[in-house]
Every structure is written in C-alpha cells, then in structure tokens.
C-alpha angles and dihedrals in degrees: 000000000000125000121191121192120186118194120191111201143125120262090250090053091049092050091050092047092050093043094243120150122255104248096174095107091048091048092049090050092049093049092048091049092049091050091050092051092046091051091051093049095045090053090052094050119099113202095213092054091047092052091049091053094046094044095049091050090049093051092048091049091049091050092048091049091049091051090047091053092046092052091047092054093048093058 
C-alpha cells in the first residue's frame, strides 16, 4: 500500500508547523558578514603578488614531479 501526501506551503510555514526556529535573520547577518570580509580581502589582494606565489608553487611542483619521474625510471 502506498500513500502519497503532497503539502503546498512556504518554507516559513513549514518551519512554523514543525516547530523549527526562524534562522533567516541569522543567515542574513552571516551572509552580510561574509560579503564584508570578502570585500576587505579582495581590496587587500595584489594580483602581481598572487601570480608570483602561484607561479613559484607551480614551478616547484613541476621540478619535484620531474625529479620523481627521473628517480622512478632509474630503478
């Protein structure tokens, strides 16, 4: 036997019916805080420094991988 119940309601109505707290104000505050922090960090970033960091890591990783492959072929 199958029983299918379809309930048409808004999320706020479902939360109230189930007795769950309304976390919308907390969510709005968290999103606003995250946006504020992202804006602060984006303003502090300098693209040329970021590229230097990423490039140096990439070159080191390539060199390490090359040495790993060379040692594997010598065995």
